[in-house]
N, CA and C atoms as an extended XYZ file, in Angstrom:
618
Properties=species:S:1:pos:R:3:atomname:S:1:resname:S:1:resid:I:1 pbc="F F F"
N        11.289       14.514        3.930 N   MET     1
C        10.852       13.211        4.725 CA  MET     1
C         9.940       12.757        5.478 C   MET     1
N         9.523       11.952        5.508 N   TYR     2
C         7.876       11.175        5.656 CA  TYR     2
C         8.739       10.923        7.944 C   TYR     2
N         8.042       11.461        8.424 N   LYS     3
C         8.364       10.962        9.828 CA  LYS     3
C         6.643       10.497       10.673 C   LYS     3
N         6.532        9.518       11.531 N   ILE     4
C         5.706        9.769       12.424 CA  ILE     4
C         6.067       10.419       13.579 C   ILE     4
N         4.610       11.352       14.417 N   LEU     5
C         4.996       12.634       14.905 CA  LEU     5
C         3.826       11.975       16.182 C   LEU     5
N         4.059       12.107       17.541 N   THR     6
C         3.242       11.761       18.739 CA  THR     6
C         2.544       13.517       18.947 C   THR     6
N         1.135       13.554       18.796 N   VAL     7
C         0.628       14.874       19.402 CA  VAL     7
C        -0.234       14.581       20.380 C   VAL     7
N        -0.423       15.592       20.947 N   LYS     8
C        -1.373       15.745       21.596 CA  LYS     8
C        -2.439       16.920       21.779 C   LYS     8
N        -4.014       16.541       22.085 N   ASP     9
C        -4.873       17.880       21.162 CA  ASP     9
C        -6.033       17.106       21.734 C   ASP     9
N        -7.414       18.733       21.963 N   ARG    10
C        -8.561       18.269       22.627 CA  ARG    10
C        -9.270       18.064       21.201 C   ARG    10
N       -10.038       17.273       21.629 N   VAL    11
C       -10.223       17.108       20.122 CA  VAL    11
C       -12.548       17.126       20.453 C   VAL    11
N       -13.077       17.569       19.503 N   ARG    12
C       -14.424       17.588       19.162 CA  ARG    12
C       -15.014       16.432       18.803 C   ARG    12
N       -16.548       15.684       19.331 N   VAL    13
C       -16.811       14.489       18.769 CA  VAL    13
C       -18.140       15.302       18.692 C   VAL    13
N       -18.952       15.377       17.201 N   PRO    14
C       -20.157       15.595       17.317 CA  PRO    14
C       -21.220       14.680       17.501 C   PRO    14
N       -22.181       15.120       17.909 N   PRO    15
C       -23.556       14.305       17.757 CA  PRO    15
C       -23.502       13.276       16.684 C   PRO    15
N       -23.187       13.825       15.815 N   SER    16
C       -23.553       13.210       14.679 CA  SER    16
C       -22.266       11.413       13.990 C   SER    16
N       -21.647       11.726       15.242 N   LYS    17
C       -20.409       10.506       15.012 CA  LYS    17
C       -20.923        9.575       16.494 C   LYS    17
N       -21.878        9.806       16.624 N   PHE    18
C       -22.242        8.992       18.188 CA  PHE    18
C       -22.496        7.599       18.055 C   PHE    18
N       -22.975        7.219       16.883 N   GLY    19
C       -23.430        5.982       17.249 CA  GLY    19
C       -22.247        5.460       15.957 C   GLY    19
N       -20.761        5.842       16.128 N   LEU    20
C       -19.434        5.502       15.402 CA  LEU    20
C       -18.741        4.349       16.570 C   LEU    20
N       -19.677        4.938       17.817 N   GLY    21
C       -18.632        4.022       19.109 CA  GLY    21
C       -17.140        5.134       19.448 C   GLY    21
N       -16.885        4.980       20.040 N   MET    22
C       -16.201        6.007       20.995 CA  MET    22
C       -14.890        5.911       19.762 C   MET    22
N       -14.190        4.670       19.670 N   GLU    23
C       -12.324        4.923       19.093 CA  GLU    23
C       -13.032        5.262       17.965 C   GLU    23
N       -13.887        4.460       17.160 N   ASP    24
C       -13.956        5.394       15.364 CA  ASP    24
C       -14.598        7.012       15.472 C   ASP    24
N       -15.376        7.317       16.602 N   ALA    25
C       -15.661        8.606       16.464 CA  ALA    25
C       -14.887        9.775       16.825 C   ALA    25
N       -13.426        9.146       17.145 N   LEU    26
C       -12.421        9.390       18.094 CA  LEU    26
C       -11.920        9.777       16.951 C   LEU    26
N       -11.384        8.956       15.895 N   LYS    27
C       -10.469        8.390       14.809 CA  LYS    27
C       -11.115        9.499       13.782 C   LYS    27
N       -12.666        9.669       13.460 N   ALA    28
C       -13.219       10.058       12.247 CA  ALA    28
C       -13.016       11.488       12.746 C   ALA    28
N       -13.212       12.085       14.001 N   SER    29
C       -13.073       13.585       14.036 CA  SER    29
C       -11.660       14.092       14.398 C   SER    29
N       -10.837       13.155       14.220 N   LEU    30
C        -9.235       13.603       14.318 CA  LEU    30
C        -9.358       13.735       13.080 C   LEU    30
N        -9.349       12.848       11.908 N   GLU    31
C        -9.075       13.045       10.814 CA  GLU    31
C        -9.647       14.381        9.942 C   GLU    31
N       -11.197       14.293       10.510 N   ASP    32
C       -11.247       15.856       10.060 CA  ASP    32
C       -10.553       17.071       10.265 C   ASP    32
N        -9.709       16.937       11.987 N   ARG    33
C        -9.060       17.921       11.863 CA  ARG    33
C        -7.628       18.366       11.807 C   ARG    33
N        -7.390       17.262       11.031 N   TRP    34
C        -6.105       17.305       11.427 CA  TRP    34
C        -5.549       17.010        9.714 C   TRP    34
N        -5.711       16.257        8.851 N   GLU    35
C        -5.316       15.485        7.964 CA  GLU    35
C        -5.670       16.307        7.327 C   GLU    35
N        -4.572       16.619        5.906 N   GLY    36
C        -4.398       17.939        4.883 CA  GLY    36
C        -4.008       18.890        4.814 C   GLY    36
N        -4.221       19.365        6.586 N   ILE    37
C        -3.481       20.875        6.866 CA  ILE    37
C        -2.150       20.808        6.649 C   ILE    37
N        -1.672       22.227        6.837 N   ILE    38
C        -0.098       22.138        6.258 CA  ILE    38
C         0.093       23.425        7.484 C   ILE    38
N         0.899       22.897        8.018 N   ASP    39
C         1.555       23.345        9.494 CA  ASP    39
C         3.170       23.684        8.783 C   ASP    39
N         3.150       25.019        9.897 N   ARG    40
C         5.030       25.600        9.588 CA  ARG    40
C         5.955       24.799       10.288 C   ARG    40
N         5.489       24.378       11.044 N   ARG    41
C         6.288       22.970       11.955 CA  ARG    41
C         6.093       21.574       11.796 C   ARG    41
N         5.014       21.405       11.711 N   LEU    42
C         5.087       20.023       10.924 CA  LEU    42
C         5.096       19.685        9.639 C   LEU    42
N         4.660       20.297        8.884 N   GLY    43
C         4.723       19.930        7.611 CA  GLY    43
C         3.503       20.124        6.997 C   GLY    43
N         2.799       18.890        5.762 N   ILE    44
C         1.789       18.750        5.800 CA  ILE    44
C         1.497       17.256        6.245 C   ILE    44
N         0.191       17.122        7.252 N   ILE    45
C        -0.537       15.983        7.964 CA  ILE    45
C        -0.919       14.936        6.902 C   ILE    45
N        -0.683       13.996        6.974 N   LEU    46
C        -0.556       12.748        5.902 CA  LEU    46
C        -2.315       12.304        5.886 C   LEU    46
N        -1.731       11.384        7.260 N   SER    47
C        -2.893       10.913        7.631 CA  SER    47
C        -2.469       10.553        9.306 C   SER    47
N        -4.237       10.536       10.495 N   VAL    48
C        -3.957        9.972       11.328 CA  VAL    48
C        -3.509        8.104       11.692 C   VAL    48
N        -2.431        7.851       12.180 N   THR    49
C        -2.347        6.465       12.049 CA  THR    49
C        -3.128        5.719       13.434 C   THR    49
N        -2.690        6.212       14.987 N   ASP    50
C        -2.817        5.389       15.907 CA  ASP    50
C        -3.498        6.600       17.337 C   ASP    50
N        -4.336        5.821       17.881 N   ILE    51
C        -4.861        7.011       19.115 CA  ILE    51
C        -4.054        5.902       20.695 C   ILE    51
N        -2.914        6.625       21.175 N   ASN    52
C        -2.876        6.456       22.387 CA  ASN    52
C        -3.495        6.334       23.381 C   ASN    52
N        -3.993        7.272       23.896 N   ASP    53
C        -4.707        7.694       25.289 CA  ASP    53
C        -5.703        8.830       24.977 C   ASP    53
N        -6.747        8.549       25.663 N   VAL    54
C        -8.011        9.244       25.655 CA  VAL    54
C        -8.488        8.863       27.139 C   VAL    54
N        -8.709       10.763       27.674 N   GLY    55
C        -9.152       11.251       28.525 CA  GLY    55
C       -10.761       11.030       28.974 C   GLY    55
N       -11.115       11.560       29.449 N   GLU    56
C       -12.357       11.981       30.050 CA  GLU    56
C       -12.848       13.243       29.172 C   GLU    56
N       -13.775       12.179       28.543 N   GLY    57
C       -14.854       13.725       28.062 CA  GLY    57
C       -15.544       14.532       28.251 C   GLY    57
N       -15.861       15.535       28.345 N   VAL    58
C       -16.850       16.618       28.635 CA  VAL    58
C       -17.498       17.357       27.878 C   VAL    58
N       -19.142       18.076       28.229 N   ILE    59
C       -19.797       18.596       26.905 CA  ILE    59
C       -19.313       19.812       27.776 C   ILE    59
N       -19.287       20.780       26.696 N   LEU    60
C       -19.722       22.273       27.007 CA  LEU    60
C       -20.919       22.721       27.560 C   LEU    60
N       -21.343       24.270       27.751 N   PRO    61
C       -22.389       24.846       27.618 CA  PRO    61
C       -22.793       25.159       26.479 C   PRO    61
N       -23.396       24.785       25.733 N   GLY    62
C       -23.971       25.544       24.837 CA  GLY    62
C       -23.562       24.610       23.383 C   GLY    62
N       -22.736       23.250       23.797 N   ASP    63
C       -22.389       22.414       23.143 CA  ASP    63
C       -22.548       21.015       23.179 C   ASP    63
N       -23.386       20.419       22.518 N   GLY    64
C       -23.860       19.049       22.117 CA  GLY    64
C       -22.663       18.174       22.314 C   GLY    64
N       -21.961       18.523       21.684 N   ALA    65
C       -20.589       17.862       21.312 CA  ALA    65
C       -19.571       17.069       23.034 C   ALA    65
N       -18.801       16.143       22.799 N   LEU    66
C       -18.156       15.398       23.517 CA  LEU    66
C       -16.374       16.031       22.778 C   LEU    66
N       -15.869       16.534       24.491 N   HIS    67
C       -14.616       16.907       23.841 CA  HIS    67
C       -14.135       15.780       24.564 C   HIS    67
N       -12.563       15.344       24.030 N   TYR    68
C       -11.453       14.534       24.680 CA  TYR    68
C       -10.673       14.727       24.805 C   TYR    68
N        -9.903       14.551       25.469 N   PRO    69
C        -7.976       15.111       25.616 CA  PRO    69
C        -7.689       14.030       25.243 C   PRO    69
N        -6.223       14.145       24.021 N   VAL    70
C        -6.395       12.433       23.146 CA  VAL    70
C        -5.213       12.886       22.686 C   VAL    70
N        -3.722       11.557       22.768 N   GLU    71
C        -2.584       11.512       22.642 CA  GLU    71
C        -2.925       11.027       21.238 C   GLU    71
N        -2.471       11.589       20.303 N   PHE    72
C        -2.215       10.498       19.125 CA  PHE    72
C        -1.305       10.638       18.213 C   PHE    72
N        -0.934        9.657       17.101 N   LYS    73
C        -0.237        9.525       16.187 CA  LYS    73
C        -0.434        9.916       15.071 C   LYS    73
N         0.955       10.853       13.785 N   ILE    74
C         0.197       11.457       12.902 CA  ILE    74
C         1.076       11.204       11.635 C   ILE    74
N         0.912       10.789       10.172 N   LEU    75
C         2.008       10.558        9.309 CA  LEU    75
C         2.275       12.150        9.378 C   LEU    75
N         3.597       12.841        8.832 N   VAL    76
C         3.571       13.445        8.149 CA  VAL    76
C         4.232       13.538        7.274 C   VAL    76
N         4.804       14.705        6.609 N   TYR    77
C         5.896       14.668        5.615 CA  TYR    77
C         6.879       16.140        5.243 C   TYR    77
N         7.669       16.507        5.398 N   TYR    78
C         8.177       17.819        5.868 CA  TYR    78
C         9.307       17.763        5.310 C   TYR    78
N         9.953       17.937        3.890 N   PRO    79
C        11.444       18.365        2.903 CA  PRO    79
C        11.674       19.137        4.117 C   PRO    79
N        13.608       18.066        3.639 N   GLU    80
C        14.176       19.399        4.578 CA  GLU    80
C        15.739       19.829        3.407 C   GLU    80
N        16.182       20.568        4.066 N   MET    81
C        17.426       21.229        2.922 CA  MET    81
C        17.940       20.161        2.802 C   MET    81
N        18.911       20.432        1.967 N   HIS    82
C        19.898       19.796        0.664 CA  HIS    82
C        19.534       17.903        0.780 C   HIS    82
N        17.762       17.574        0.884 N   GLU    83
C        17.727       16.615        0.321 CA  GLU    83
C        16.694       16.222       -0.589 C   GLU    83
N        17.258       14.723       -0.967 N   LEU    84
C        17.353       14.405       -2.552 CA  LEU    84
C        16.157       13.936       -2.491 C   LEU    84
N        15.732       14.188       -3.510 N   ILE    85
C        14.143       13.345       -4.177 CA  ILE    85
C        13.771       13.591       -5.392 C   ILE    85
N        13.189       12.328       -5.287 N   LYS    86
C        12.597       11.914       -6.881 CA  LYS    86
C        10.969       11.981       -6.845 C   LYS    86
N        11.102       12.437       -8.399 N   GLY    87
C         9.718       13.538       -8.544 CA  GLY    87
C         9.336       13.417       -9.928 C   GLY    87
N         7.919       13.365      -10.691 N   TYR    88
C         7.868       13.354      -12.029 CA  TYR    88
C         7.452       15.205      -12.315 C   TYR    88
N         7.796       15.109      -13.538 N   VAL    89
C         7.931       17.013      -13.855 CA  VAL    89
C         6.703       16.559      -14.719 C   VAL    89
N         5.592       17.395      -14.251 N   ILE    90
C         4.378       17.832      -13.534 CA  ILE    90
C         3.498       19.062      -14.961 C   ILE    90
N         4.613       19.644      -14.745 N   ASP    91
C         4.104       21.382      -15.588 CA  ASP    91
C         5.886       21.682      -15.876 C   ASP    91
N         5.984       22.414      -17.350 N   VAL    92
C         7.126       23.189      -17.997 CA  VAL    92
C         6.662       24.433      -18.316 C   VAL    92
N         7.251       25.280      -17.762 N   THR    93
C         6.867       26.914      -17.968 CA  THR    93
C         8.354       27.069      -18.200 C   THR    93
N         7.990       28.866      -18.673 N   GLU    94
C         8.808       29.373      -19.567 CA  GLU    94
C        10.252       29.799      -17.792 C   GLU    94
N         9.659       29.987      -17.199 N   PHE    95
C        10.364       30.179      -15.971 CA  PHE    95
C        10.461       29.039      -15.329 C   PHE    95
N        10.217       27.926      -15.632 N   GLY    96
C        11.145       26.483      -14.808 CA  GLY    96
C        10.147       25.819      -15.079 C   GLY    96
N        10.448       24.125      -13.988 N   ILE    97
C         9.685       22.929      -14.151 CA  ILE    97
C         9.395       23.157      -12.611 C   ILE    97
N         7.744       22.319      -12.714 N   PHE    98
C         7.271       21.667      -11.425 CA  PHE    98
C         7.409       20.464      -11.218 C   PHE    98
N         7.541       19.927       -9.468 N   ILE    99
C         7.821       18.618       -9.745 CA  ILE    99
C         7.082       18.043       -8.593 C   ILE    99
N         6.288       16.942       -8.885 N   ARG   100
C         5.946       16.445       -7.775 CA  ARG   100
C         6.439       15.482       -7.225 C   ARG   100
N         6.454       15.659       -5.885 N   MET   101
C         8.043       14.823       -4.741 CA  MET   101
C         6.759       14.499       -3.685 C   MET   101
N         6.471       13.011       -3.529 N   GLY   102
C         4.996       13.254       -3.035 CA  GLY   102
C         4.084       13.319       -2.946 C   GLY   102
N         3.521       14.000       -1.419 N   PRO   103
C         2.283       14.659       -1.681 CA  PRO   103
C         2.490       16.710       -1.429 C   PRO   103
N         3.356       16.621       -1.998 N   LEU   104
C         3.787       18.114       -2.269 CA  LEU   104
C         4.767       18.247       -3.664 C   LEU   104
N         4.526       20.130       -4.397 N   ASP   105
C         5.263       20.209       -5.649 CA  ASP   105
C         6.380       21.034       -5.121 C   ASP   105
N         7.445       20.534       -5.829 N   GLY   106
C         8.639       21.757       -6.123 CA  GLY   106
C         8.725       22.269       -7.398 C   GLY   106
N         9.573       23.311       -7.060 N   MET   107
C         9.824       24.212       -8.588 CA  MET   107
C        11.383       24.635       -9.006 C   MET   107
N        11.960       23.847       -9.760 N   VAL   108
C        12.988       24.329      -10.592 CA  VAL   108
C        12.942       25.444      -11.605 C   VAL   108
N        13.899       26.412      -10.659 N   HIS   109
C        13.575       27.458      -11.452 CA  HIS   109
C        14.890       27.401      -13.026 C   HIS   109
N        14.498       28.031      -13.701 N   VAL   110
C        15.318       27.858      -15.307 CA  VAL   110
C        16.735       27.708      -14.939 C   VAL   110
N        17.244       28.682      -13.742 N   SER   111
C        18.734       28.504      -13.867 CA  SER   111
C        19.324       27.280      -12.845 C   SER   111
N        18.152       26.865      -12.693 N   GLN   112
C        18.256       25.380      -11.613 CA  GLN   112
C        18.471       23.801      -12.958 C   GLN   112
N        18.163       24.268      -14.059 N   ILE   113
C        18.039       22.581      -14.509 CA  ILE   113
C        19.086       22.494      -14.743 C   ILE   113
N        20.488       23.066      -15.452 N   MET   114
C        21.595       21.721      -15.881 CA  MET   114
C        22.543       22.768      -15.732 C   MET   114
N        23.832       22.422      -16.120 N   ASP   115
C        24.936       22.866      -15.848 CA  ASP   115
C        25.331       23.673      -17.450 C   ASP   115
N        24.445       24.072      -18.249 N   ASP   116
C        24.342       24.232      -19.668 CA  ASP   116
C        23.676       25.816      -19.929 C   ASP   116
N        23.860       26.292      -20.928 N   PHE   117
C        22.484       27.415      -21.573 CA  PHE   117
C        21.575       26.512      -21.847 C   PHE   117
N        20.311       27.098      -21.853 N   VAL   118
C        19.165       26.195      -21.890 CA  VAL   118
C        18.235       27.038      -22.505 C   VAL   118
N        17.542       26.493      -23.578 N   SER   119
C        16.535       27.494      -24.468 CA  SER   119
C        15.152       26.933      -24.145 C   SER   119
N        14.464       27.375      -24.179 N   TYR   120
C        13.150       27.142      -24.172 CA  TYR   120
C        11.986       26.771      -24.735 C   TYR   120
N        11.673       25.872      -25.863 N   ASP   121
C        10.719       26.061      -26.766 CA  ASP   121
C         9.458       25.544      -26.328 C   ASP   121
N         8.649       27.014      -26.087 N   ASN   122
C         7.434       27.212      -25.892 CA  ASN   122
C         5.974       26.152      -26.914 C   ASN   122
N         6.761       25.707      -28.547 N   LYS   123
C         5.863       25.132      -28.964 CA  LYS   123
C         5.870       23.435      -27.916 C   LYS   123
N         6.605       22.971      -28.277 N   ASN   124
C         7.130       21.711      -27.354 CA  ASN   124
C         6.833       21.764      -25.877 C   ASN   124
N         7.155       22.811      -25.290 N   SER   125
C         6.685       22.893      -23.707 CA  SER   125
C         8.427       21.600      -23.239 C   SER   125
N         9.345       22.352      -23.689 N   ILE   126
C        10.339       21.821      -23.282 CA  ILE   126
C        11.975       22.500      -23.257 C   ILE   126
N        12.678       21.612      -22.384 N   PHE   127
C        13.975       22.418      -22.213 CA  PHE   127
C        15.396       21.995      -22.832 C   PHE   127
N        15.626       22.880      -23.467 N   MET   128
C        17.160       21.539      -24.251 CA  MET   128
C        18.547       22.396      -24.182 C   MET   128
N        19.696       21.688      -23.589 N   GLY   129
C        20.558       22.220      -23.675 CA  GLY   129
C        21.626       22.376      -24.266 C   GLY   129
N        22.248       23.787      -24.733 N   ARG   130
C        22.728       23.967      -26.078 CA  ARG   130
C        24.009       22.916      -26.232 C   ARG   130
N        24.904       22.786      -25.329 N   ASP   131
C        26.102       21.721      -25.712 CA  ASP   131
C        25.845       20.685      -25.127 C   ASP   131
N        25.023       20.277      -24.235 N   THR   132
C        25.100       18.795      -24.205 CA  THR   132
C        23.880       18.162      -25.053 C   THR   132
N        22.594       18.728      -25.333 N   LYS   133
C        21.604       18.369      -26.251 CA  LYS   133
C        20.503       17.578      -25.573 C   LYS   133
N        20.833       17.709      -24.264 N   ARG   134
C        19.685       16.812      -22.266 CA  ARG   134
C        18.276       18.092      -22.925 C   ARG   134
N        17.164       16.815      -23.167 N   ILE   135
C        16.286       17.739      -22.977 CA  ILE   135
C        15.356       17.014      -22.013 C   ILE   135
N        14.712       18.103      -21.451 N   LEU   136
C        13.909       17.926      -20.177 CA  LEU   136
C        12.215       18.503      -20.561 C   LEU   136
N        10.725       17.868      -20.079 N   LYS   137
C         9.918       17.421      -20.645 CA  LYS   137
C         9.214       16.845      -19.548 C   LYS   137
N         7.807       17.496      -20.000 N   GLU   138
C         7.242       16.861      -19.002 CA  GLU   138
C         6.578       15.037      -18.543 C   GLU   138
N         6.361       14.716      -17.618 N   SER   139
C         6.591       13.473      -17.565 CA  SER   139
C         7.615       12.709      -17.291 C   SER   139
N         8.425       13.264      -17.422 N   ASP   140
C        10.304       12.650      -17.000 CA  ASP   140
C        10.230       13.074      -15.401 C   ASP   140
N        10.985       11.422      -15.217 N   LEU   141
C        11.589       11.099      -13.864 CA  LEU   141
C        12.938       11.817      -13.789 C   LEU   141
N        12.370       12.573      -12.013 N   VAL   142
C        13.878       13.837      -12.249 CA  VAL   142
C        14.310       13.441      -10.946 C   VAL   142
N        15.622       13.420      -10.534 N   ARG   143
C        15.943       13.580       -9.187 CA  ARG   143
C        16.664       15.231       -9.041 C   ARG   143
N        15.954       15.134       -7.968 N   ALA   144
C        16.424       17.189       -7.809 CA  ALA   144
C        17.189       16.921       -6.136 C   ALA   144
N        17.432       18.322       -5.807 N   ARG   145
C        17.685       18.196       -4.393 CA  ARG   145
C        17.409       19.388       -3.668 C   ARG   145
N        16.195       20.104       -2.443 N   VAL   146
C        15.824       20.891       -1.489 CA  VAL   146
C        16.939       21.731       -1.624 C   VAL   146
N        17.077       22.778       -2.134 N   ILE   147
C        17.570       24.591       -1.917 CA  ILE   147
C        16.364       25.197       -0.918 C   ILE   147
N        15.415       25.088       -1.137 N   SER   148
C        14.835       26.499        0.053 CA  SER   148
C        13.668       25.833        0.149 C   SER   148
N        13.116       26.434        1.290 N   ILE   149
C        11.852       25.959        2.399 CA  ILE   149
C        10.381       27.044        2.742 C   ILE   149
N         9.796       27.275        1.995 N   SER   150
C         9.131       28.148        3.131 CA  SER   150
C         7.504       27.284        3.637 C   SER   150
N         6.993       27.490        4.682 N   MET   151
C         6.271       26.557        4.952 CA  MET   151
C         5.541       27.270        5.821 C   MET   151
N         4.162       27.791        5.697 N   ALA   152
C         3.591       28.882        6.369 CA  ALA   152
C         1.815       27.480        6.282 C   ALA   152
N         1.095       28.826        7.330 N   SER   153
C        -0.088       27.789        7.475 CA  SER   153
C        -0.989       27.491        6.111 C   SER   153
N        -1.043       26.884        5.422 N   GLY   154
C        -1.875       26.399        4.707 CA  GLY   154
C        -1.417       26.648        3.285 C   GLY   154
N        -0.434       26.938        3.160 N   GLN   155
C         0.736       27.590        2.151 CA  GLN   155
C         2.042       27.077        1.826 C   GLN   155
N         2.923       26.823        0.585 N   TYR   156
C         4.532       26.011        0.884 CA  TYR   156
C         5.106       26.769       -0.353 C   TYR   156
N         6.003       26.662       -0.526 N   LYS   157
C         7.192       26.847       -1.314 CA  LYS   157
C         8.346       26.349       -0.963 C   LYS   157
N         8.304       25.429       -2.485 N   ILE   158
C         9.850       24.461       -2.325 CA  ILE   158
C        10.610       24.793       -3.234 C   ILE   158
N        11.952       25.656       -3.214 N   GLY   159
C        12.626       25.293       -4.421 CA  GLY   159
C        13.798       23.868       -4.246 C   GLY   159
N        14.091       23.490       -5.875 N   LEU   160
C        14.796       22.854       -6.182 CA  LEU   160
C        15.771       22.955       -7.372 C   LEU   160
N        16.468       22.379       -7.277 N   THR   161
C        17.840       22.031       -8.214 CA  THR   161
C        18.283       21.035       -9.039 C   THR   161
N        18.175       20.893       -9.978 N   THR   162
C        18.612       19.672      -10.884 CA  THR   162
C        20.122       19.889      -11.833 C   THR   162
N        20.700       20.925      -10.780 N   ARG   163
C        22.246       21.396      -11.905 CA  ARG   163
C        23.140       20.772      -11.903 C   ARG   163
N        23.036       20.228       -9.787 N   GLN   164
C        24.244       19.417       -9.382 CA  GLN   164
C        24.778       17.818      -10.244 C   GLN   164
N        25.952       17.504      -10.018 N   PRO   165
C        26.515       16.416      -10.555 CA  PRO   165
C        25.500       15.390       -9.911 C   PRO   165
N        24.888       14.566      -11.056 N   GLY   166
C        24.237       13.085      -10.606 CA  GLY   166
C        22.517       13.762      -10.348 C   GLY   166
N        22.416       14.822      -10.527 N   LEU   167
C        20.752       15.369      -10.475 CA  LEU   167
C        20.408       15.485      -12.406 C   LEU   167
N        19.025       15.593      -11.966 N   GLY   168
C        18.273       16.311      -13.666 CA  GLY   168
C        17.601       14.162      -13.950 C   GLY   168
N        17.399       14.404      -15.168 N   VAL   169
C        16.563       13.345      -15.827 CA  VAL   169
C        17.258       12.210      -15.880 C   VAL   169
N        16.262       10.756      -14.890 N   LEU   170
C        17.009        9.657      -14.658 CA  LEU   170
C        17.596        9.015      -16.675 C   LEU   170
N        17.127        9.542      -17.280 N   ALA   171
C        17.120        8.999      -18.660 CA  ALA   171
C        18.213        9.523      -19.323 C   ALA   171
N        18.785       10.854      -18.647 N   TRP   172
C        19.598       11.254      -19.228 CA  TRP   172
C        21.656       10.226      -18.782 C   TRP   172
N        21.437        9.863      -17.735 N   PHE   173
C        22.369        8.670      -17.182 CA  PHE   173
C        22.480        7.556      -17.484 C   PHE   173
N        20.777        7.078      -17.851 N   ASP   174
C        20.595        5.864      -18.538 CA  ASP   174
C        21.241        5.934      -20.129 C   ASP   174
N        21.339        6.640      -20.947 N   LYS   175
C        21.680        6.920      -22.331 CA  LYS   175
C        23.033        7.211      -22.022 C   LYS   175
N        23.769        8.206      -21.384 N   GLU   176
C        25.441        7.765      -21.308 CA  GLU   176
C        25.917        7.218      -20.895 C   GLU   176
N        25.283        5.957      -19.719 N   LYS   177
C        26.193        4.759      -19.824 CA  LYS   177
C        26.305        3.730      -20.708 C   LYS   177
N        24.646        3.491      -21.357 N   HIS   178
C        24.443        2.786      -22.807 CA  HIS   178
C        25.424        3.141      -23.581 C   HIS   178
N        25.733        4.077      -23.635 N   LYS   179
C        26.644        5.347      -25.037 CA  LYS   179
C        28.533        4.694      -24.270 C   LYS   179
N        28.704        4.932      -23.499 N   VAL   180
C        30.005        3.843      -22.975 CA  VAL   180
C        30.108        2.665      -23.442 C   VAL   180
N        28.990        1.915      -22.820 N   THR   181
C        29.304        0.720      -22.873 CA  THR   181
C        29.202        0.577      -24.322 C   THR   181
N        28.415        0.778      -25.529 N   ALA   182
C        28.487        0.705      -26.604 CA  ALA   182
C        30.318        1.497      -27.301 C   ALA   182
N        30.359        2.553      -26.677 N   GLU   183
C        31.835        2.625      -27.598 CA  GLU   183
C        32.913        1.642      -26.860 C   GLU   183
N        32.423        1.018      -25.350 N   LYS   184
C        33.826        0.150      -25.366 CA  LYS   184
C        33.846       -1.441      -25.720 C   LYS   184
N        32.557       -1.802      -26.068 N   LYS   185
C        32.481       -2.781      -27.603 CA  LYS   185
C        33.119       -2.599      -28.860 C   LYS   185
N        32.955       -1.500      -29.087 N   GLN   186
C        33.440       -1.079      -30.580 CA  GLN   186
C        35.066       -1.173      -30.695 C   GLN   186
N        35.216       -1.067      -29.242 N   GLU   187
C        36.944       -0.638      -29.396 CA  GLU   187
C        37.735       -2.507      -29.418 C   GLU   187
N        38.462       -2.241      -30.737 N   LYS   188
C        39.550       -3.874      -30.838 CA  LYS   188
C        40.275       -3.684      -30.217 C   LYS   188
N        40.219       -5.003      -29.635 N   PRO   189
C        41.377       -4.817      -28.663 CA  PRO   189
C        42.378       -4.921      -29.350 C   PRO   189
N        43.763       -4.899      -28.619 N   ALA   190
C        44.970       -4.363      -29.623 CA  ALA   190
C        45.268       -5.880      -29.480 C   ALA   190
N        46.087       -5.984      -30.855 N   LYS   191
C        46.808       -7.383      -31.181 CA  LYS   191
C        48.343       -7.746      -30.211 C   LYS   191
N        47.832       -9.002      -30.173 N   GLU   192
C        49.043       -9.396      -29.226 CA  GLU   192
C        50.126       -9.150      -29.899 C   GLU   192
N        51.382       -9.213      -29.328 N   GLN   193
C        52.775       -9.443      -29.848 CA  GLN   193
C        52.793      -10.844      -29.700 C   GLN   193
N        53.372      -11.029      -30.872 N   LYS   194
C        54.246      -12.610      -30.664 CA  LYS   194
C        55.735      -12.424      -29.765 C   LYS   194
N        56.328      -12.880      -28.698 N   PRO   195
C        57.606      -12.746      -28.570 CA  PRO   195
C        58.786      -13.131      -29.573 C   PRO   195
N        60.053      -12.131      -29.568 N   LYS   196
C        60.732      -12.981      -30.563 CA  LYS   196
C        61.059      -14.121      -29.637 C   LYS   196
N        61.895      -14.974      -30.699 N   LYS   197
C        62.678      -15.903      -30.350 CA  LYS   197
C        63.739      -15.935      -30.730 C   LYS   197
N        64.160      -16.411      -29.152 N   GLU   198
C        65.807      -16.412      -29.099 CA  GLU   198
C        66.744      -16.893      -29.719 C   GLU   198
N        67.556      -15.910      -30.607 N   GLU   199
C        68.667      -16.373      -31.496 CA  GLU   199
C        69.490      -17.515      -31.012 C   GLU   199
N        69.530      -18.970      -30.940 N   ARG   200
C        70.212      -19.934      -30.930 CA  ARG   200
C        71.892      -19.712      -31.855 C   ARG   200
N        72.897      -19.819      -30.899 N   THR   201
C        74.336      -19.572      -31.589 CA  THR   201
C        74.229      -21.354      -31.897 C   THR   201
N        74.631      -21.754      -33.315 N   LYS   202
C        74.828      -23.677      -33.309 CA  LYS   202
C        76.765      -23.104      -32.864 C   LYS   202
N        76.528      -24.243      -31.832 N   LYS   203
C        78.121      -24.411      -31.298 CA  LYS   203
C        78.611      -25.577      -32.241 C   LYS   203
N        79.659      -25.707      -32.384 N   GLY   204
C        80.245      -26.878      -33.438 CA  GLY   204
C        80.630      -27.864      -32.668 C   GLY   204
N        80.986      -28.633      -33.643 N   LYS   205
C        81.326      -29.975      -32.255 CA  LYS   205
C        83.048      -29.753      -31.920 C   LYS   205
N        83.534      -29.840      -31.727 N   LYS   206
C        85.313      -30.507      -31.819 CA  LYS   206
C        85.875      -31.796      -32.158 C   LYS   206
């Protein structure tokens, strides 16, 4: 899930950035310090979006840089348990697949690919369901659910599943939908039965 968070920190602005002007120098220093890092509490920091407040800068002994207390906003991404995600398959291995989910990658273990016995074709790097005949390959667009999260400083592991109903390669469901529609069109409408005419009794004239 993407979030905007407000953070307070003391940022170091080196002399090389003094010529940018205070606001630009602060923004550039914050980007160098924060963007791209993975924090176990915040997730992955994607960008510094705004600077809310700046305190008085100070020079520390032995350091020619300026240090400012700053309050600013950051855009972060942190996956949540049971969250539904969409992404493309970027790698297929014999033990599972890897899905690019926004700024991070998640893994679907072979046991979580589909509710069917699956076989791995090493030559073509695909998985196939024995009964469903469903195929999963690289570049497929997939809907998955987050089932495990491990975030540590500088590294992460995200476990996904595509085995639950409604999950998996989106093309699977498009094909099934078209198949059902085609079958309905092929069904011939039942012949309408004409209502029987009521037998009329002839009444003789007196």
